[in-house]
DRENMILUM-893730 format. One line per field, with one value per residue (C-alpha): residue number from 0; x, y, z. Coordinates in Angstrom, 3 decimals. Layout:
BEGIN
num = c(NUM|...) $
x = c(X|...) $
y = c(Y|...) $
z = c(Z|...) $
REM end
This chain:
BEGIN
num = c(0|1|2|3|4|5|6|7|8|9|10|11|12|13|14|15|16|17|18|19|20|21|22|23|24|25|26|27|28|29|30|31|32|33|34|35|36|37|38|39|40|41|42|43|44|45|46|47|48|49|50|51|52|53|54|55|56|57|58|59|60|61|62|63|64|65|66|67|68|69|70|71|72|73|74|75|76|77|78|79|80|81|82|83|84|85|86|87|88|89|90|91) $
x = c(-28.674|-29.976|-30.883|-32.932|-34.763|-35.520|-36.941|-39.040|-40.469|-41.277|-43.194|-44.969|-46.158|-46.466|-44.322|-43.057|-39.370|-39.987|-42.261|-39.851|-36.939|-38.867|-39.870|-36.330|-34.871|-37.397|-36.556|-32.820|-33.160|-35.350|-32.781|-30.004|-32.068|-32.918|-29.278|-28.074|-30.731|-30.176|-26.376|-26.473|-28.692|-26.253|-23.372|-25.364|-26.763|-24.305|-25.997|-29.326|-29.475|-32.741|-31.174|-28.156|-30.442|-32.130|-28.757|-27.628|-30.856|-30.198|-26.546|-27.711|-30.108|-27.252|-25.287|-28.235|-29.283|-32.421|-30.295|-28.342|-31.641|-32.658|-29.500|-25.985|-24.299|-21.950|-23.554|-20.275|-18.970|-22.200|-21.866|-18.236|-19.191|-22.106|-19.909|-17.175|-19.718|-21.077|-17.584|-18.194|-16.414|-18.198|-21.212|-20.447) $
y = c(-26.752|-29.256|-32.039|-29.697|-28.349|-31.880|-32.886|-29.722|-30.247|-33.902|-32.951|-30.002|-31.787|-35.307|-36.883|-40.392|-41.159|-43.076|-40.372|-37.653|-39.425|-39.913|-36.240|-35.068|-37.311|-36.038|-32.401|-33.020|-35.069|-32.378|-29.713|-31.815|-32.361|-28.645|-27.671|-29.978|-28.791|-25.087|-25.420|-26.954|-24.118|-21.611|-23.125|-22.425|-19.040|-17.365|-13.991|-15.133|-13.370|-14.992|-18.393|-17.329|-16.211|-19.621|-21.403|-19.138|-19.888|-23.634|-23.196|-21.257|-24.099|-26.654|-24.506|-23.796|-25.036|-26.381|-28.629|-29.759|-30.630|-32.791|-34.881|-35.525|-34.437|-31.459|-29.016|-27.601|-31.080|-32.017|-28.949|-29.805|-33.411|-32.332|-29.966|-32.581|-35.177|-32.746|-31.753|-28.056|-25.403|-23.461|-21.698|-18.024) $
z = c(63.923|61.439|63.894|66.095|63.035|61.852|65.231|65.434|61.951|62.647|65.788|64.217|61.111|62.515|59.808|60.583|60.230|56.985|55.604|56.654|54.986|51.742|51.705|52.474|49.771|47.237|48.018|47.648|44.468|42.900|43.789|42.229|39.078|38.855|39.410|36.627|34.189|34.909|34.856|31.376|30.209|31.767|29.780|26.601|27.703|30.118|29.555|31.072|34.446|35.544|34.967|37.037|39.885|39.945|40.054|42.904|44.792|44.564|45.584|48.654|49.467|49.328|51.803|54.110|57.534|55.856|53.630|56.705|58.398|55.441|55.178|56.427|53.191|53.006|50.580|49.259|48.557|46.812|44.567|43.747|42.984|40.790|38.800|38.439|37.322|34.755|33.623|34.179|36.191|38.905|37.470|38.000) $
REM end
C-alpha cells in the first residue's frame, strides 16, 4: 500500500522526511492547481477531448496508490471538495 511505497521511495532516493514531505506536498498542490485550471477550461470547451483526457489523468492520479503514498487524504473526497469549491458538477 501507500506506506510501504513511501518507505521504499525514501530508502531508494535517500530523501529525508522533511524533503520527502515538501516534494509530496508540491506534487499534490500542482495536481490540484492543474485540475482546477483544466476543469474551468472544460466548462468553456466541453468538446475538447484532449482537455478531457488530461482531466481524467489527474482524476486517476487522485485515486491511485501513488497519491495514497504521498498523503493521507482520500482522493475521491478531495475531488468532491474541489468540485464543490469550484461550484461545478463532476467533469464528465
